[in-house]
C-alpha positions in Angstrom: -12.2 -3.4 20.7 -11.1 -3.7 16.9 -7.3 -5.9 16.5 -7.9 -9.1 16.6 -5.2 -11.5 17.6 -3.5 -7.9 18.0 -3.7 -7.2 14.4 -5.5 -4.2 12.9 -6.3 -3.5 9.6 -5.8 0.6 9.3 -6.8 2.9 6.6 -6.7 7.1 7.1 -8.7 9.4 4.9 -10.0 12.6 5.3 -13.5 14.6 3.9 -12.4 14.5 0.5 -12.4 10.5 0.1 -15.8 10.3 2.3 -18.4 11.3 -0.2 -21.1 8.9 -0.5 -20.1 6.4 -3.3 -16.9 8.0 -3.3 -13.7 5.6 -2.4 -14.4 5.2 0.9 -17.4 3.9 1.0 -15.7 1.8 -2.0 -13.1 0.4 0.4 -15.5 -0.3 3.9 -17.5 -2.1 1.2 -14.6 -4.6 0.1 -13.1 -5.0 3.9 -17.0 -5.6 4.4 -17.7 -8.2 2.2 -14.2 -10.1 2.9 -15.1 -10.1 6.5 -11.8 -8.1 8.3 -13.7 -7.1 11.4 -10.5 -6.1 12.5 -10.1 -2.9 10.6 -10.2 0.9 11.6 -10.6 4.0 9.7 -8.3 7.4 11.3 -10.7 10.2 10.2 -8.7 13.5 9.9 -11.8 15.5 10.4 -15.3 15.0 11.9 -17.1 14.3 8.8 -15.1 11.4 7.8 -15.3 10.3 11.3 -19.4 10.8 11.1 -19.8 8.7 7.9 -17.6 6.1 8.6 -19.5 5.4 11.6 -23.1 5.6 10.1 -21.7 3.4 7.8 -21.0 1.0 10.8 -17.3 1.2 10.7 -15.4 2.1 13.7 -13.2 5.4 13.4 -11.0 7.4 15.5 -9.7 11.0 14.7 -7.1 12.2 15.0 -6.2 16.2 14.2 -2.2 15.9 13.0 -1.7 18.9 10.5 -4.0 21.9 9.5 -4.8 21.7 5.3 -4.5 18.4 4.7 -5.7 17.6 1.4 -3.7 16.2 -1.2 -3.5 12.6 -2.3 0.5 12.6 -1.1 -0.2 14.8 1.9 -2.5 12.1 3.6 -0.2 9.4 2.6 2.8 11.5 4.4 0.9 11.4 7.6 0.4 7.4 7.6 3.8 6.9 9.7 3.0 9.7 12.3 -0.4 7.7 13.1 1.2 4.0 12.9 4.4 4.8 15.6 1.8 4.6 18.3 0.1 1.9 17.4 3.2 -0.2 17.5 4.2 1.4 21.0 1.2 -0.6 21.8 1.9 -3.9 20.5 -0.1 -3.8 17.4 0.9 -4.9 14.1 -0.6 -2.8 11.6 -2.1 -3.6 8.0 -2.0 -0.1 7.0 -4.0 0.3 3.6 -4.7 3.2 1.2 -8.6 4.0 0.6 -7.9 3.2 -3.2 -7.8 -0.2 -2.8 -10.8 -3.0 -3.0 -10.0 -6.0 -0.8 -11.4 -9.6 -2.1 -10.4 -11.7 0.0 -9.6 -11.3 4.0 -5.6 -10.3 3.6 -4.9 -11.4 7.4 -5.5 -15.2 5.4 -2.3 -14.7 2.9 0.5 -12.9 5.2 3.6 -14.6 6.2 4.2 -12.5 9.2 8.2 -13.6 8.7 9.8 -10.4 8.7 9.6 -6.4 10.2 7.6 -5.2 6.9 5.4 -7.1 4.5 4.6 -4.8 1.3 3.3 -4.5 -2.3 5.3 -4.2 -5.3 4.9 -1.2 -7.8 6.4 -4.1 -10.1 4.6 -6.1 -12.9 6.5 -9.6 -13.1 9.0 -11.9 -10.9 12.0 -9.6 -12.0 10.3 -6.1 -11.1 8.8 -7.0 -8.1 11.0 -9.1 -6.4 14.4 -8.4 -7.9 17.2 -9.0 -10.4 20.8 -8.4 -11.7 20.9 -5.0 -13.5 24.3 -4.4 -15.6 25.7 -0.9 -16.5 28.3 -1.1 -19.4 31.2 1.4 -19.5 32.9 0.6 -22.6 36.0 2.4 -21.3 36.8 0.4 -19.0 37.3 -2.4 -21.6 37.7 -6.0 -19.6 36.0 -4.8 -16.9 33.3 -2.4 -19.0 30.6 -4.4 -17.1 29.3 -3.6 -13.8 26.6 -5.5 -11.7 24.1 -3.9 -9.4 21.0 -5.3 -7.9 17.5 -3.5 -8.6 14.1 -4.4 -7.5 11.0 -1.9 -8.0 9.9 -0.1 -4.9 7.4 -1.3 -2.4 4.4 0.7 -2.0 3.9 2.9 0.8 -0.3 2.6 0.1 0.1 -1.3 1.4 2.1 -3.0 4.0 1.7 -4.9 7.2 4.5 -3.8 9.8 5.0 -6.0 12.9 5.9 -4.3 16.3 9.5 -4.3 16.4 12.0 -2.2 17.4 13.4 -2.1 13.3 10.4 -1.3 13.0 10.1 1.7 15.3 13.4 3.1 14.4 12.1 2.7 10.4 9.3 4.9 11.3 11.2 7.6 13.0 13.5 8.0 10.7 10.6 8.3 7.9 8.9 10.8 9.8 12.3 13.4 10.9 13.0 12.7 7.1 9.5 13.7 6.2 9.4 16.9 8.9 13.3 18.1 7.2 13.3 16.9 3.9 10.9 18.3 0.5 10.3 14.3 -0.4 7.8 12.1 -1.5 6.8 9.4 1.6 7.3 6.7 -0.5 10.6 7.3 -2.1 11.6 7.8 1.5 10.2 5.0 2.9 11.7 2.8 0.1 15.5 3.9 0.9 15.0 3.9 4.6 14.2 0.0 4.2 16.7 -0.7 1.5 20.2 1.4 1.4 22.3 -0.3 3.7 24.5 1.1 6.5 27.4 3.3 5.7 30.5 5.7 6.8 28.3 8.0 9.0 24.8 6.3 8.7 23.2 3.0 10.2 20.4 1.8 8.4 17.4 0.4 11.0 17.7 -3.3 10.1 14.1 -4.2 9.2 13.6 -7.2 7.5 11.4 -7.2 4.5 9.3 -9.2 2.5 7.5 -8.7 -0.8 4.1 -9.7 -1.4 2.6 -12.0 -3.7 2.1 -9.3 -6.7 -0.3 -11.3 -8.1 -2.6 -11.4 -5.0 -1.4 -7.8 -3.5 -2.0 -6.5 -7.4 -1.4 -3.1 -8.6 -3.5 -1.5 -11.1 -0.6 -2.0 -13.9 -0.5 -5.5 -12.9 -4.6 -6.1 -14.0 -5.2 -3.7 -16.7 -2.3 -4.6 -18.7 -1.9 -8.1 -18.0 -4.0 -9.6 -16.1 -7.5 -8.4 -17.8 -6.0 -9.4 -21.7 -4.9 -13.0 -20.7 -7.4 -15.8 -20.1 -5.0 -18.0 -17.9 -5.7 -15.6 -15.1 -9.5 -15.7 -15.7 -9.9 -18.1 -12.3 -7.4 -16.1 -10.7 -8.5 -14.1 -7.8 -6.4 -11.1 -6.2 -6.7 -10.8 -2.0 -6.1 -6.4 -2.7 -6.0 -4.8 -5.8 -4.5 -1.1 -5.8 -5.6 1.5 -8.1 -2.3 3.3 -7.5 -1.4 3.4 -11.2 -4.1 5.6 -12.9 -5.4 8.4 -12.0 -9.4 8.1 -12.5 -9.6 6.0 -9.2 -13.3 5.6 -8.5 -14.6 4.6 -11.8 -11.7 1.9 -11.8 -12.6 0.5 -8.6 -15.9 0.4 -9.8 -14.9 -1.7 -12.2 -12.7 -3.7 -10.2 -15.8 -4.8 -8.3 -18.4 -5.2 -11.3 -15.5 -7.9 -12.5 -14.7 -9.8 -9.7 -17.7 -9.0 -7.0 -20.5 -9.2 -9.9 -18.8 -11.3 -12.4 -19.8 -8.9 -14.9 -16.8 -9.8 -17.1 -16.8 -7.0 -19.5 -16.8 -4.4 -16.5 -13.0 -3.7 -17.3 -12.9 -3.3 -21.1 -13.4 0.1 -21.6 -10.5 1.4 -19.8 -6.9 2.1 -21.7 -4.2 -0.4 -20.1 -2.9 3.5 -18.9 -3.9 7.0 -18.2 -4.6 9.2 -20.9 
């Protein structure tokens, strides 16, 4: 009933985010303004489901784990939520609720990879990869050892196609989250990027990094874009307030800046956090 062309946008929320005027409300308002009609909220409690439905959104309640409240705890649940959706043949655009949607993201996806994700990088090198060199002077002629480095994909905004490799990826992430005391975003990236090696075969997912100026993290916005007049006409697709703890206030400012055309809205905030 929700999916369009077998694609669905999914956000996971509990009552912590579902307060009137809170992050879930801001997320839903952005999705609605961008005319995204195939959005689903996975509610982790009755209050969240009732709140989302009262505002006209489709919500499905899934009880996965008692005592889930923190940002990272909720974040880790997403991989368990996605598995049955992929099994049913749906491609999923997973979005955390600390994201403001300004344009319909489905119009900007390439759909040529198993996983298409937002970067935590802030320029071409950090987002898309670069050659990193380590110097070991004791090696003399061979002192310079080269490596490839790319900053992580954010596990709070990615598009995943229903392929065998994607399902294998999710199973491995869930297994590690169940057996290790690890951060879900770190595990997400390790399973995607680390190669096959003795004793281990990687899931073989193909991956694409989203355009970091369109699917923008908050470091790019607050450290760079707002200070550079060249970007005045830029309209990102989605802005993820992932680098800053004062999420609600900055999300409101993003709406004022890009939707209400209040060009001073971002000025009160420091580049980083205080």
